[in-house]
C-alpha positions in Angstrom: -37.9 -2.5 87.2 -36.0 -4.3 90.0 -36.7 -3.0 93.5 -33.8 -3.0 96.0 -35.2 -4.1 99.3 -32.6 -2.0 101.1 -34.2 1.1 99.6 -37.5 0.3 101.2 -38.1 2.2 104.4 -40.3 0.3 106.9 -42.1 1.8 109.9 -44.1 -0.4 112.2 -46.6 0.4 114.9 -47.6 -1.9 117.7 -51.4 -2.5 117.9 -53.1 -5.4 119.7 -56.5 -6.6 118.5 -57.1 -10.3 118.3 -54.4 -11.9 116.1 -53.3 -8.4 114.8 -50.2 -7.3 116.7 -49.2 -4.3 114.6 -49.2 -2.3 111.3 -46.5 -1.4 108.9 -46.0 1.5 106.4 -43.6 1.0 103.4 -41.9 3.8 101.5 -40.0 3.2 98.3 -38.8 6.4 96.8 -42.0 8.6 96.4 -44.4 5.6 96.8 -46.0 5.1 100.3 -48.2 2.2 101.2 -49.9 2.0 104.6 -51.8 -0.5 106.6 -49.9 -3.8 106.1 -51.1 -5.9 109.0 -48.7 -7.8 111.2 -50.4 -10.9 112.6 -49.6 -13.7 114.9 -50.4 -17.1 113.4 -50.2 -20.8 114.4 -47.1 -21.8 112.4 -43.5 -20.8 112.8 -42.0 -18.8 109.9 -38.4 -18.9 108.5 -37.4 -16.3 111.1 -38.3 -18.6 113.9 -41.5 -16.8 115.1 -45.2 -17.0 114.4 -45.6 -13.6 112.8 -46.7 -13.0 109.2 -47.7 -9.9 107.2 -50.8 -9.3 105.1 -50.9 -6.5 102.5 -53.6 -3.8 102.8 -57.1 -4.9 102.0 -60.6 -3.6 101.7 -63.9 -5.2 102.5 -66.3 -5.3 99.6 -70.1 -5.1 99.8 -70.3 -8.9 100.1 -68.2 -8.9 103.2 -65.1 -10.4 101.5 -61.7 -8.8 101.7 -59.6 -8.0 98.6 -56.0 -7.0 98.6 -55.5 -3.4 97.5 -51.9 -4.1 96.5 -49.5 -7.0 96.5 -46.1 -8.1 95.3 -46.2 -10.3 92.1 -42.6 -11.3 92.7 -42.9 -13.8 95.7 -39.2 -13.7 96.4 -39.3 -9.9 96.7 -42.4 -10.2 98.9 -40.7 -12.7 101.3 -37.7 -10.3 101.7 -40.1 -7.3 102.3 -42.1 -9.4 104.8 -38.9 -10.4 106.7 -37.9 -6.7 106.8 -41.3 -5.7 108.2 -41.2 -8.5 110.9 -37.6 -7.7 111.8 -38.5 -4.0 112.2 -41.5 -4.8 114.3 -39.5 -7.2 116.6 -36.6 -4.7 117.0 -39.2 -2.0 118.0 -40.7 -4.4 120.5 -37.2 -5.1 122.0 -36.7 -1.4 122.4 -40.1 -1.2 124.2 -39.0 -4.0 126.4 -41.8 -6.4 125.4 -42.0 -9.5 123.3 -45.1 -8.3 121.5 -47.6 -5.4 121.9 -49.6 -6.5 124.9 -48.3 -3.6 126.9 -49.5 -0.9 124.5 -51.8 1.5 126.2 -55.5 1.5 125.6 -55.3 5.1 124.5 -52.7 4.3 121.9 -54.8 1.4 120.6 -57.8 3.7 120.3 -55.7 6.4 118.5 -54.4 3.9 116.0 -57.9 2.4 115.4 -59.3 5.9 114.8 -56.5 6.7 112.3 -57.2 3.4 110.5 -60.9 4.1 110.4 -60.4 7.6 109.0 -58.0 6.3 106.3 -60.2 3.4 105.1 -61.6 5.3 102.2 -58.1 5.9 100.7 
């Protein structure tokens, strides 16, 4: 099955905690995947910024993180990652900030609570 990136709906949310600057939710037809993390790294990407995206993961009993889902097709993943980063940056431009430093503390707490409640999913 070939996935058309244009059919993937991306929604990003700003959230500032360490290197994490936001989260993304993907929807492809009836499949929804939440909690992709948008992070700021050291190195510039092909879009000319230092953002990268990590798929959702879960911490196991040994303290290590394992991806819950991932794209086997690297080319498809790179296109999806670019779509997520572009959506995030467009939302930040609409907010009038380069990144999410201006997000309110209350909004950060609400997002953190939502993440904590959904960890078991």
